[in-house]
py3Dmol code that shows the C-alpha trace and the ligand (Angstrom):
import py3Dmol

protein = """\
ATOM      1  CA  MET A   1     179.446 140.693  19.630  1.00  0.00           C
ATOM      2  CA  LEU A   2     177.529 137.924  21.386  1.00  0.00           C
ATOM      3  CA  GLN A   3     174.137 139.093  20.417  1.00  0.00           C
ATOM      4  CA  GLN A   4     173.607 136.668  17.598  1.00  0.00           C
ATOM      5  CA  THR A   5     176.092 133.921  18.128  1.00  0.00           C
ATOM      6  CA  THR A   6     178.092 131.720  20.562  1.00  0.00           C
ATOM      7  CA  VAL A   7     181.448 132.600  22.319  1.00  0.00           C
ATOM      8  CA  GLN A   8     183.269 129.846  20.494  1.00  0.00           C
ATOM      9  CA  THR A   9     182.227 131.411  17.152  1.00  0.00           C
ATOM     10  CA  ILE A  10     183.016 134.842  18.215  1.00  0.00           C
ATOM     11  CA  LEU A  11     186.420 134.271  19.747  1.00  0.00           C
ATOM     12  CA  PRO A  12     188.567 134.952  16.654  1.00  0.00           C
ATOM     13  CA  ARG A  13     186.561 138.007  15.882  1.00  0.00           C
ATOM     14  CA  TYR A  14     187.093 139.245  19.461  1.00  0.00           C
ATOM     15  CA  GLN A  15     190.852 138.778  19.150  1.00  0.00           C
ATOM     16  CA  GLN A  16     190.941 140.663  15.855  1.00  0.00           C
ATOM     17  CA  TRP A  17     188.987 143.468  17.297  1.00  0.00           C
ATOM     18  CA  LEU A  18     191.398 143.775  20.323  1.00  0.00           C
ATOM     19  CA  LYS A  19     194.318 143.809  17.879  1.00  0.00           C
ATOM     20  CA  ALA A  20     192.814 146.669  15.725  1.00  0.00           C
ATOM     21  CA  PHE A  21     191.605 148.594  18.838  1.00  0.00           C
ATOM     22  CA  PRO A  22     193.865 147.565  21.791  1.00  0.00           C
ATOM     23  CA  ASP A  23     192.568 150.334  24.100  1.00  0.00           C
ATOM     24  CA  ILE A  24     190.019 153.080  24.545  1.00  0.00           C
ATOM     25  CA  GLN A  25     192.066 155.793  23.092  1.00  0.00           C
ATOM     26  CA  THR A  26     192.815 153.872  19.807  1.00  0.00           C
ATOM     27  CA  LEU A  27     189.067 153.131  19.485  1.00  0.00           C
ATOM     28  CA  ALA A  28     188.253 156.859  20.240  1.00  0.00           C
ATOM     29  CA  ARG A  29     190.509 157.971  17.463  1.00  0.00           C
ATOM     30  CA  ALA A  30     189.517 155.360  14.800  1.00  0.00           C
ATOM     31  CA  PRO A  31     187.531 156.474  11.753  1.00  0.00           C
ATOM     32  CA  LEU A  32     183.926 155.304  11.849  1.00  0.00           C
ATOM     33  CA  GLN A  33     184.491 153.385   8.541  1.00  0.00           C
ATOM     34  CA  LYS A  34     187.236 151.422  10.047  1.00  0.00           C
ATOM     35  CA  VAL A  35     185.113 150.502  13.106  1.00  0.00           C
ATOM     36  CA  LEU A  36     182.231 149.392  10.984  1.00  0.00           C
ATOM     37  CA  LYS A  37     184.586 147.367   8.686  1.00  0.00           C
ATOM     38  CA  ALA A  38     185.764 145.564  11.786  1.00  0.00           C
ATOM     39  CA  TRP A  39     182.358 144.826  12.871  1.00  0.00           C
ATOM     40  CA  GLN A  40     181.287 143.556   9.481  1.00  0.00           C
ATOM     41  CA  GLY A  41     179.107 140.479   9.599  1.00  0.00           C
ATOM     42  CA  LEU A  42     178.299 140.662  13.303  1.00  0.00           C
ATOM     43  CA  GLY A  43     174.914 142.568  12.872  1.00  0.00           C
ATOM     44  CA  TYR A  44     173.545 145.283  15.111  1.00  0.00           C
ATOM     45  CA  TYR A  45     176.047 147.873  13.884  1.00  0.00           C
ATOM     46  CA  GLU A  46     174.606 150.337  16.272  1.00  0.00           C
ATOM     47  CA  ARG A  47     176.746 148.561  18.931  1.00  0.00           C
ATOM     48  CA  ALA A  48     179.970 149.358  17.241  1.00  0.00           C
ATOM     49  CA  ARG A  49     179.029 152.876  16.514  1.00  0.00           C
ATOM     50  CA  ASN A  50     178.000 153.325  20.204  1.00  0.00           C
ATOM     51  CA  MET A  51     181.203 151.700  21.427  1.00  0.00           C
ATOM     52  CA  ARG A  52     183.251 154.159  19.494  1.00  0.00           C
ATOM     53  CA  LEU A  53     181.067 157.034  20.829  1.00  0.00           C
ATOM     54  CA  ALA A  54     181.532 155.750  24.307  1.00  0.00           C
ATOM     55  CA  ALA A  55     185.219 155.672  23.829  1.00  0.00           C
ATOM     56  CA  ARG A  56     185.206 159.247  22.775  1.00  0.00           C
ATOM     57  CA  MET A  57     183.108 160.250  25.713  1.00  0.00           C
ATOM     58  CA  VAL A  58     185.469 158.335  28.172  1.00  0.00           C
ATOM     59  CA  CYS A  59     188.493 160.159  26.864  1.00  0.00           C
ATOM     60  CA  ASP A  60     186.726 163.564  26.945  1.00  0.00           C
ATOM     61  CA  ARG A  61     184.815 163.257  30.153  1.00  0.00           C
ATOM     62  CA  PHE A  62     186.552 160.593  32.328  1.00  0.00           C
ATOM     63  CA  ASN A  63     190.287 161.010  31.653  1.00  0.00           C
ATOM     64  CA  GLY A  64     190.384 157.942  29.359  1.00  0.00           C
ATOM     65  CA  SER A  65     189.430 155.462  32.111  1.00  0.00           C
ATOM     66  CA  LEU A  66     186.193 153.566  32.234  1.00  0.00           C
ATOM     67  CA  PRO A  67     184.042 155.176  35.116  1.00  0.00           C
ATOM     68  CA  VAL A  68     183.184 152.768  37.953  1.00  0.00           C
ATOM     69  CA  ARG A  69     180.105 154.513  39.224  1.00  0.00           C
ATOM     70  CA  TYR A  70     176.644 153.131  37.996  1.00  0.00           C
ATOM     71  CA  LYS A  71     175.308 156.649  37.093  1.00  0.00           C
ATOM     72  CA  ASP A  72     178.510 157.589  35.065  1.00  0.00           C
ATOM     73  CA  LEU A  73     178.832 154.139  33.218  1.00  0.00           C
ATOM     74  CA  ILE A  74     175.118 154.055  32.227  1.00  0.00           C
ATOM     75  CA  SER A  75     175.354 157.586  30.891  1.00  0.00           C
ATOM     76  CA  LEU A  76     177.724 156.220  27.974  1.00  0.00           C
ATOM     77  CA  PRO A  77     176.175 155.352  24.558  1.00  0.00           C
ATOM     78  CA  GLY A  78     175.228 151.648  24.354  1.00  0.00           C
ATOM     79  CA  PHE A  79     175.306 151.084  28.093  1.00  0.00           C
ATOM     80  CA  GLY A  80     171.821 150.064  29.286  1.00  0.00           C
ATOM     81  CA  PRO A  81     171.101 148.415  32.681  1.00  0.00           C
ATOM     82  CA  TYR A  82     172.325 144.931  31.399  1.00  0.00           C
ATOM     83  CA  THR A  83     175.842 146.050  30.149  1.00  0.00           C
ATOM     84  CA  THR A  84     176.393 148.429  33.056  1.00  0.00           C
ATOM     85  CA  ALA A  85     175.641 145.709  35.660  1.00  0.00           C
ATOM     86  CA  ALA A  86     177.668 143.146  33.776  1.00  0.00           C
ATOM     87  CA  VAL A  87     180.618 145.581  33.543  1.00  0.00           C
ATOM     88  CA  LEU A  88     180.419 146.793  37.140  1.00  0.00           C
ATOM     89  CA  SER A  89     180.021 143.202  38.598  1.00  0.00           C
ATOM     90  CA  ILE A  90     182.470 141.313  36.277  1.00  0.00           C
ATOM     91  CA  ALA A  91     185.194 143.799  35.936  1.00  0.00           C
ATOM     92  CA  PHE A  92     185.030 145.842  39.048  1.00  0.00           C
ATOM     93  CA  GLY A  93     183.494 143.256  41.675  1.00  0.00           C
ATOM     94  CA  GLN A  94     180.421 145.456  42.330  1.00  0.00           C
ATOM     95  CA  SER A  95     177.202 143.822  43.498  1.00  0.00           C
ATOM     96  CA  TYR A  96     174.788 144.219  40.600  1.00  0.00           C
ATOM     97  CA  PRO A  97     172.771 141.441  39.248  1.00  0.00           C
ATOM     98  CA  VAL A  98     172.764 140.718  35.561  1.00  0.00           C
ATOM     99  CA  LEU A  99     169.586 139.692  33.675  1.00  0.00           C
ATOM    100  CA  ASP A 100     170.301 138.409  30.054  1.00  0.00           C
ATOM    101  CA  ALA A 101     168.078 136.000  28.062  1.00  0.00           C
ATOM    102  CA  ASN A 102     169.807 132.904  29.670  1.00  0.00           C
ATOM    103  CA  VAL A 103     169.473 134.305  33.177  1.00  0.00           C
ATOM    104  CA  ARG A 104     165.890 135.127  32.783  1.00  0.00           C
ATOM    105  CA  ARG A 105     165.017 131.576  31.450  1.00  0.00           C
ATOM    106  CA  VAL A 106     166.839 130.091  34.491  1.00  0.00           C
ATOM    107  CA  LEU A 107     165.129 132.423  36.941  1.00  0.00           C
ATOM    108  CA  MET A 108     161.640 131.744  35.298  1.00  0.00           C
ATOM    109  CA  ARG A 109     162.190 127.997  35.589  1.00  0.00           C
ATOM    110  CA  LEU A 110     163.421 128.186  39.163  1.00  0.00           C
ATOM    111  CA  ALA A 111     160.489 130.177  40.208  1.00  0.00           C
ATOM    112  CA  GLY A 112     158.041 128.166  37.963  1.00  0.00           C
ATOM    113  CA  THR A 113     156.868 131.383  36.160  1.00  0.00           C
ATOM    114  CA  LYS A 114     154.761 130.079  33.152  1.00  0.00           C
ATOM    115  CA  SER A 115     154.404 133.386  31.131  1.00  0.00           C
ATOM    116  CA  LYS A 116     156.138 134.256  27.954  1.00  0.00           C
ATOM    117  CA  GLU A 117     159.752 135.392  28.357  1.00  0.00           C
ATOM    118  CA  ASN A 118     159.102 138.911  27.162  1.00  0.00           C
ATOM    119  CA  GLN A 119     156.056 139.265  29.249  1.00  0.00           C
ATOM    120  CA  THR A 120     157.781 138.813  32.664  1.00  0.00           C
ATOM    121  CA  PRO A 121     158.882 142.079  33.901  1.00  0.00           C
ATOM    122  CA  ASP A 122     162.450 142.537  35.051  1.00  0.00           C
ATOM    123  CA  LYS A 123     161.229 143.773  38.247  1.00  0.00           C
ATOM    124  CA  SER A 124     159.613 140.595  39.442  1.00  0.00           C
ATOM    125  CA  LEU A 125     162.569 138.534  38.267  1.00  0.00           C
ATOM    126  CA  LEU A 126     165.031 140.870  40.102  1.00  0.00           C
ATOM    127  CA  SER A 127     162.966 140.739  43.149  1.00  0.00           C
ATOM    128  CA  PHE A 128     163.102 136.770  43.082  1.00  0.00           C
ATOM    129  CA  LEU A 129     166.810 137.045  42.319  1.00  0.00           C
ATOM    130  CA  SER A 130     167.464 139.237  45.307  1.00  0.00           C
ATOM    131  CA  THR A 131     166.258 136.476  47.535  1.00  0.00           C
ATOM    132  CA  PHE A 132     169.422 134.480  46.908  1.00  0.00           C
ATOM    133  CA  PHE A 133     171.803 137.091  45.215  1.00  0.00           C
ATOM    134  CA  PRO A 134     175.248 136.869  47.182  1.00  0.00           C
ATOM    135  CA  ARG A 135     176.650 139.898  48.740  1.00  0.00           C
ATOM    136  CA  GLN A 136     180.218 139.114  47.543  1.00  0.00           C
ATOM    137  CA  LYS A 137     181.566 137.668  44.234  1.00  0.00           C
ATOM    138  CA  ALA A 138     178.603 139.078  42.215  1.00  0.00           C
ATOM    139  CA  GLY A 139     180.699 138.944  38.990  1.00  0.00           C
ATOM    140  CA  GLU A 140     181.356 135.239  39.474  1.00  0.00           C
ATOM    141  CA  PHE A 141     177.702 134.619  40.425  1.00  0.00           C
ATOM    142  CA  ASN A 142     176.432 136.546  37.400  1.00  0.00           C
ATOM    143  CA  GLN A 143     178.785 134.605  35.074  1.00  0.00           C
ATOM    144  CA  ALA A 144     177.776 131.191  36.669  1.00  0.00           C
ATOM    145  CA  MET A 145     174.120 132.034  36.045  1.00  0.00           C
ATOM    146  CA  MET A 146     174.780 132.937  32.417  1.00  0.00           C
ATOM    147  CA  GLU A 147     176.765 129.730  31.699  1.00  0.00           C
ATOM    148  CA  LEU A 148     174.070 127.744  33.616  1.00  0.00           C
ATOM    149  CA  GLY A 149     171.501 129.094  31.076  1.00  0.00           C
ATOM    150  CA  ALA A 150     173.885 128.724  28.009  1.00  0.00           C
ATOM    151  CA  LEU A 151     175.135 125.282  28.690  1.00  0.00           C
ATOM    152  CA  VAL A 152     172.660 123.282  31.033  1.00  0.00           C
ATOM    153  CA  CYS A 153     169.378 125.102  31.278  1.00  0.00           C
ATOM    154  CA  LYS A 154     168.998 125.586  27.452  1.00  0.00           C
ATOM    155  CA  PRO A 155     165.801 126.594  25.858  1.00  0.00           C
ATOM    156  CA  ARG A 156     165.144 122.977  24.569  1.00  0.00           C
ATOM    157  CA  ASN A 157     166.294 119.809  26.329  1.00  0.00           C
ATOM    158  CA  PRO A 158     167.830 121.178  29.563  1.00  0.00           C
ATOM    159  CA  PHE A 159     170.066 118.882  31.152  1.00  0.00           C
ATOM    160  CA  CYS A 160     168.211 118.611  34.488  1.00  0.00           C
ATOM    161  CA  PRO A 161     170.111 115.428  35.748  1.00  0.00           C
ATOM    162  CA  GLY A 162     173.435 117.542  35.726  1.00  0.00           C
ATOM    163  CA  CYS A 163     171.970 120.744  37.092  1.00  0.00           C
ATOM    164  CA  PRO A 164     173.492 122.086  40.380  1.00  0.00           C
ATOM    165  CA  VAL A 165     170.265 123.904  41.312  1.00  0.00           C
ATOM    166  CA  GLN A 166     167.754 121.093  40.483  1.00  0.00           C
ATOM    167  CA  ASP A 167     166.726 120.712  44.130  1.00  0.00           C
ATOM    168  CA  PHE A 168     165.540 124.378  44.097  1.00  0.00           C
ATOM    169  CA  CYS A 169     163.861 124.257  40.759  1.00  0.00           C
ATOM    170  CA  LEU A 170     160.003 124.509  40.713  1.00  0.00           C
ATOM    171  CA  ALA A 171     159.809 123.781  36.976  1.00  0.00           C
ATOM    172  CA  PHE A 172     161.846 120.599  37.524  1.00  0.00           C
ATOM    173  CA  LYS A 173     159.626 119.534  40.389  1.00  0.00           C
ATOM    174  CA  LYS A 174     156.393 119.974  38.270  1.00  0.00           C
ATOM    175  CA  GLY A 175     157.946 118.531  35.114  1.00  0.00           C
ATOM    176  CA  GLU A 176     157.412 121.863  33.292  1.00  0.00           C
ATOM    177  CA  GLN A 177     160.922 122.752  32.276  1.00  0.00           C
ATOM    178  CA  GLU A 178     160.172 122.913  28.571  1.00  0.00           C
ATOM    179  CA  LEU A 179     156.898 124.813  29.126  1.00  0.00           C
ATOM    180  CA  ILE A 180     158.789 127.703  30.477  1.00  0.00           C
ATOM    181  CA  PRO A 181     159.100 130.267  29.067  1.00  0.00           C
ATOM    182  CA  ALA A 182     155.962 129.778  27.063  1.00  0.00           C
ATOM    183  CA  PRO A 183     156.924 129.900  23.324  1.00  0.00           C
ATOM    184  CA  ARG A 184     156.614 133.218  21.413  1.00  0.00           C
ATOM    185  CA  ALA A 185     154.796 133.247  18.213  1.00  0.00           C
ATOM    186  CA  ARG A 186     157.589 133.880  15.734  1.00  0.00           C
ATOM    187  CA  ARG A 187     156.815 136.115  12.698  1.00  0.00           C
ATOM    188  CA  SER A 188     159.531 136.188  10.137  1.00  0.00           C
ATOM    189  CA  GLU A 189     158.838 138.906   7.517  1.00  0.00           C
ATOM    190  CA  ARG A 190     160.163 138.126   4.041  1.00  0.00           C
ATOM    191  CA  ILE A 191     161.624 141.201   2.127  1.00  0.00           C
ATOM    192  CA  GLU A 192     162.510 141.087  -1.562  1.00  0.00           C
ATOM    193  CA  THR A 193     165.177 143.427  -2.523  1.00  0.00           C
ATOM    194  CA  VAL A 194     166.971 144.097  -5.851  1.00  0.00           C
ATOM    195  CA  VAL A 195     170.482 145.426  -6.517  1.00  0.00           C
ATOM    196  CA  ALA A 196     172.321 146.595  -9.600  1.00  0.00           C
ATOM    197  CA  ILE A 197     175.746 145.402 -10.177  1.00  0.00           C
ATOM    198  CA  ILE A 198     177.311 148.073 -12.468  1.00  0.00           C
ATOM    199  CA  LYS A 199     180.796 147.829 -13.534  1.00  0.00           C
ATOM    200  CA  GLU A 200     182.567 150.288 -15.798  1.00  0.00           C
ATOM    201  CA  ASP A 201     186.309 150.267 -16.539  1.00  0.00           C
ATOM    202  CA  GLY A 202     186.970 147.535 -14.136  1.00  0.00           C
ATOM    203  CA  LYS A 203     185.290 149.419 -11.264  1.00  0.00           C
ATOM    204  CA  TYR A 204     182.012 148.616  -9.423  1.00  0.00           C
ATOM    205  CA  LEU A 205     179.491 151.378  -8.373  1.00  0.00           C
ATOM    206  CA  ILE A 206     178.591 151.338  -4.724  1.00  0.00           C
ATOM    207  CA  GLN A 207     176.847 153.809  -2.549  1.00  0.00           C
ATOM    208  CA  ARG A 208     176.688 154.627   1.174  1.00  0.00           C
ATOM    209  CA  ARG A 209     173.537 154.034   3.197  1.00  0.00           C
ATOM    210  CA  PRO A 210     172.064 156.938   5.244  1.00  0.00           C
ATOM    211  CA  ALA A 211     173.642 157.808   8.428  1.00  0.00           C
ATOM    212  CA  GLU A 212     170.561 156.925  10.379  1.00  0.00           C
ATOM    213  CA  GLY A 213     168.428 153.862  10.527  1.00  0.00           C
ATOM    214  CA  LEU A 214     169.038 150.190   9.637  1.00  0.00           C
ATOM    215  CA  LEU A 215     172.749 149.376   8.697  1.00  0.00           C
ATOM    216  CA  ALA A 216     173.421 153.089   8.875  1.00  0.00           C
ATOM    217  CA  GLY A 217     176.730 154.191   7.168  1.00  0.00           C
ATOM    218  CA  LEU A 218     177.461 150.839   5.551  1.00  0.00           C
ATOM    219  CA  TRP A 219     178.137 150.656   1.778  1.00  0.00           C
ATOM    220  CA  GLU A 220     176.077 148.690  -0.685  1.00  0.00           C
ATOM    221  CA  PHE A 221     175.272 148.115  -4.333  1.00  0.00           C
ATOM    222  CA  PRO A 222     172.535 150.549  -5.370  1.00  0.00           C
ATOM    223  CA  GLY A 223     169.034 149.280  -5.234  1.00  0.00           C
ATOM    224  CA  GLY A 224     166.157 148.652  -2.759  1.00  0.00           C
ATOM    225  CA  LYS A 225     162.955 146.973  -1.818  1.00  0.00           C
ATOM    226  CA  ARG A 226     160.375 145.521  -4.196  1.00  0.00           C
ATOM    227  CA  LYS A 227     156.987 147.270  -3.752  1.00  0.00           C
ATOM    228  CA  PRO A 228     153.796 145.337  -3.956  1.00  0.00           C
ATOM    229  CA  GLY A 229     152.621 144.655  -7.590  1.00  0.00           C
ATOM    230  CA  GLU A 230     156.152 145.410  -9.204  1.00  0.00           C
ATOM    231  CA  THR A 231     158.221 142.886 -10.995  1.00  0.00           C
ATOM    232  CA  LEU A 232     161.833 142.535  -9.796  1.00  0.00           C
ATOM    233  CA  GLU A 233     163.099 144.376 -12.841  1.00  0.00           C
ATOM    234  CA  GLU A 234     160.476 147.142 -12.526  1.00  0.00           C
ATOM    235  CA  ALA A 235     161.637 147.608  -8.902  1.00  0.00           C
ATOM    236  CA  LEU A 236     165.270 147.796  -9.864  1.00  0.00           C
ATOM    237  CA  ARG A 237     164.737 150.358 -12.691  1.00  0.00           C
ATOM    238  CA  ARG A 238     162.573 152.488 -10.314  1.00  0.00           C
ATOM    239  CA  GLU A 239     165.229 152.222  -7.431  1.00  0.00           C
ATOM    240  CA  ILE A 240     168.000 153.164  -9.722  1.00  0.00           C
ATOM    241  CA  ARG A 241     165.988 156.104 -11.035  1.00  0.00           C
ATOM    242  CA  GLU A 242     165.207 157.317  -7.504  1.00  0.00           C
ATOM    243  CA  GLU A 243     168.728 156.781  -6.141  1.00  0.00           C
ATOM    244  CA  LEU A 244     170.939 157.687  -8.873  1.00  0.00           C
ATOM    245  CA  GLY A 245     168.711 159.556 -11.242  1.00  0.00           C
ATOM    246  CA  SER A 246     169.725 157.122 -13.992  1.00  0.00           C
ATOM    247  CA  GLU A 247     168.255 154.815 -16.479  1.00  0.00           C
ATOM    248  CA  ILE A 248     169.622 151.347 -16.776  1.00  0.00           C
ATOM    249  CA  LYS A 249     169.736 148.377 -19.091  1.00  0.00           C
ATOM    250  CA  ILE A 250     169.363 145.134 -17.194  1.00  0.00           C
ATOM    251  CA  GLU A 251     171.584 142.558 -18.665  1.00  0.00           C
ATOM    252  CA  LYS A 252     170.887 139.348 -16.691  1.00  0.00           C
ATOM    253  CA  LEU A 253     170.214 138.011 -13.024  1.00  0.00           C
ATOM    254  CA  LEU A 254     173.626 137.258 -11.429  1.00  0.00           C
ATOM    255  CA  LEU A 255     172.600 135.575  -8.297  1.00  0.00           C
ATOM    256  CA  LYS A 256     170.013 135.393  -5.558  1.00  0.00           C
ATOM    257  CA  VAL A 257     171.169 135.643  -2.035  1.00  0.00           C
ATOM    258  CA  ASN A 258     169.099 134.625   1.236  1.00  0.00           C
ATOM    259  CA  HIS A 259     170.112 136.398   4.294  1.00  0.00           C
ATOM    260  CA  ALA A 260     168.104 135.947   7.684  1.00  0.00           C
ATOM    261  CA  TYR A 261     168.166 138.689  10.236  1.00  0.00           C
ATOM    262  CA  THR A 262     166.705 138.277  13.716  1.00  0.00           C
ATOM    263  CA  ARG A 263     163.173 139.352  12.733  1.00  0.00           C
ATOM    264  CA  PHE A 264     163.063 139.198   8.995  1.00  0.00           C
ATOM    265  CA  GLN A 265     164.491 137.457   6.001  1.00  0.00           C
ATOM    266  CA  VAL A 266     165.946 139.223   2.907  1.00  0.00           C
ATOM    267  CA  ILE A 267     166.019 137.749  -0.510  1.00  0.00           C
ATOM    268  CA  LEU A 268     168.425 139.882  -2.567  1.00  0.00           C
ATOM    269  CA  HIS A 269     168.375 139.626  -6.350  1.00  0.00           C
ATOM    270  CA  ALA A 270     171.543 140.941  -7.879  1.00  0.00           C
ATOM    271  CA  TYR A 271     171.322 141.989 -11.574  1.00  0.00           C
ATOM    272  CA  GLU A 272     174.205 142.901 -13.860  1.00  0.00           C
ATOM    273  CA  CYS A 273     173.281 146.251 -15.307  1.00  0.00           C
ATOM    274  CA  ARG A 274     174.568 148.950 -17.438  1.00  0.00           C
ATOM    275  CA  LEU A 275     173.947 152.644 -16.991  1.00  0.00           C
ATOM    276  CA  LYS A 276     172.293 154.633 -19.882  1.00  0.00           C
ATOM    277  CA  ASN A 277     173.325 157.914 -18.254  1.00  0.00           C
ATOM    278  CA  ARG A 278     175.611 159.325 -15.619  1.00  0.00           C
ATOM    279  CA  PRO A 279     174.411 159.180 -12.083  1.00  0.00           C
ATOM    280  CA  GLN A 280     173.380 162.394 -10.483  1.00  0.00           C
ATOM    281  CA  PRO A 281     175.104 163.532  -7.365  1.00  0.00           C
ATOM    282  CA  GLY A 282     172.574 162.925  -4.540  1.00  0.00           C
ATOM    283  CA  LYS A 283     172.634 162.951  -0.742  1.00  0.00           C
ATOM    284  CA  ARG A 284     174.220 159.608  -0.574  1.00  0.00           C
ATOM    285  CA  PRO A 285     178.073 159.261  -1.553  1.00  0.00           C
ATOM    286  CA  LEU A 286     178.755 157.177  -4.591  1.00  0.00           C
ATOM    287  CA  ARG A 287     182.077 155.531  -5.431  1.00  0.00           C
ATOM    288  CA  TRP A 288     183.617 153.471  -8.254  1.00  0.00           C
ATOM    289  CA  VAL A 289     185.682 150.760  -6.676  1.00  0.00           C
ATOM    290  CA  PRO A 290     187.763 148.033  -8.179  1.00  0.00           C
ATOM    291  CA  LEU A 291     186.976 144.463  -7.140  1.00  0.00           C
ATOM    292  CA  ARG A 292     190.185 144.001  -5.186  1.00  0.00           C
ATOM    293  CA  SER A 293     189.322 147.129  -2.928  1.00  0.00           C
ATOM    294  CA  LEU A 294     185.754 146.272  -2.342  1.00  0.00           C
ATOM    295  CA  ARG A 295     186.636 144.405   0.810  1.00  0.00           C
ATOM    296  CA  ASN A 296     188.089 147.647   2.368  1.00  0.00           C
ATOM    297  CA  TYR A 297     184.469 148.967   2.714  1.00  0.00           C
ATOM    298  CA  PRO A 298     181.987 147.813   5.372  1.00  0.00           C
ATOM    299  CA  PHE A 299     179.023 146.022   3.726  1.00  0.00           C
ATOM    300  CA  PRO A 300     175.827 144.293   5.074  1.00  0.00           C
ATOM    301  CA  SER A 301     176.157 140.496   4.991  1.00  0.00           C
ATOM    302  CA  GLY A 302     173.920 140.011   2.010  1.00  0.00           C
ATOM    303  CA  ASN A 303     176.023 142.385  -0.089  1.00  0.00           C
ATOM    304  CA  ALA A 304     179.329 140.717   1.287  1.00  0.00           C
ATOM    305  CA  LYS A 305     177.848 137.365  -0.375  1.00  0.00           C
ATOM    306  CA  ILE A 306     177.693 139.192  -3.667  1.00  0.00           C
ATOM    307  CA  ILE A 307     181.280 140.247  -3.363  1.00  0.00           C
ATOM    308  CA  ASN A 308     182.417 136.702  -2.602  1.00  0.00           C
ATOM    309  CA  TYR A 309     180.551 135.665  -5.726  1.00  0.00           C
ATOM    310  CA  LEU A 310     182.230 138.342  -7.854  1.00  0.00           C
ATOM    311  CA  GLU A 311     185.632 137.333  -6.477  1.00  0.00           C
ATOM    312  CA  GLY A 312     184.960 133.792  -7.178  1.00  0.00           C
ATOM    313  CA  VAL A 313     183.836 134.490 -10.845  1.00  0.00           C
ATOM    314  CA  SER A 314     186.944 136.686 -11.361  1.00  0.00           C
ATOM    315  CA  GLN A 315     189.142 133.927 -10.210  1.00  0.00           C
ATOM    316  CA  THR A 316     187.826 131.419 -12.672  1.00  0.00           C
ATOM    317  CA  LYS A 317     188.353 133.844 -15.640  1.00  0.00           C
TER     318      LYS A 317
END
"""
ligand_1 = """\
8
LIG
S 166.685 121.775 37.024
Fe 166.453 121.812 34.753
S 164.912 123.469 34.438
Fe 165.620 123.610 36.602
S 167.328 125.179 36.414
Fe 168.177 123.086 36.308
S 168.358 122.578 34.055
Fe 166.983 124.418 34.417
"""
view = py3Dmol.view(width=600, height=400)
view.addModel(protein, "pdb")
view.setStyle({"model": 0}, {"cartoon": {"style": "trace"}})
view.addModel(ligand_1, "xyz")
view.setStyle({"model": 1}, {"stick": {}})
view.zoomTo()
view.show()
């Protein structure tokens, strides 16, 4: 849950999650759509899907208890070296170092490593860390390093005067704190998408995304990306023809939504439309859903903003 935001922001969501899935068995039995719905808005939906798969595997293979051997734990879906080391050290007191973005930055500054963050191999950071990694209380040490990075040794304006490891910090000695890690060139792609808001007999037409790929298994209003050279309306007609086998009459632009993902920005244009002919059954399930029930479905954040808008409009009527 913490991939894209802070602990403070995520706490209520974490509590809600624990209430919905209080133990591994409940999560293992839960329908995927319920799990995706509980994760809505947190991004990286693969994590929710993997957590459910891991819960199932724990029930099937490990008698319902999380395994405590590295090779067993890392075999579960979603458990890479970072999560495995974090769980084993923090939950089970085992001596594994954890490298997250915060810890990497602290280590690079302590060691005075001036390369880009993603160009410094884990191996060299772990080898440096091993020179002072404690034999006991690895979990507390790991959490202390993560907190140091999150609260003191921040990417910008690190608070060196209050830093407990200032005496050992090469970057501080050389006055190079803010040069480490070297900044990455950020490339934020802009993607224009169009969606059709189609309402008949008080119900909206939505469709499920494919089971694989970006935002897999979530629901959305039908539509897609604009291709080079197309107008927005041409793109919408083509997408609806391809996805539903239907022709549409575009009534008006309802709203424009901007949504930023980690590496790209989506500008979503939502048009009120009418179908000229019935949608053809395709590979992706379609549903007609009344406004009050749309929130029961997991939607990507951009589509959820459209639902907020539709609810706002219906309340003013
Ligand atoms: S002295 Fe400054 S740069 Fe060095 S670890 Fe502490 S906060 Fe980070």
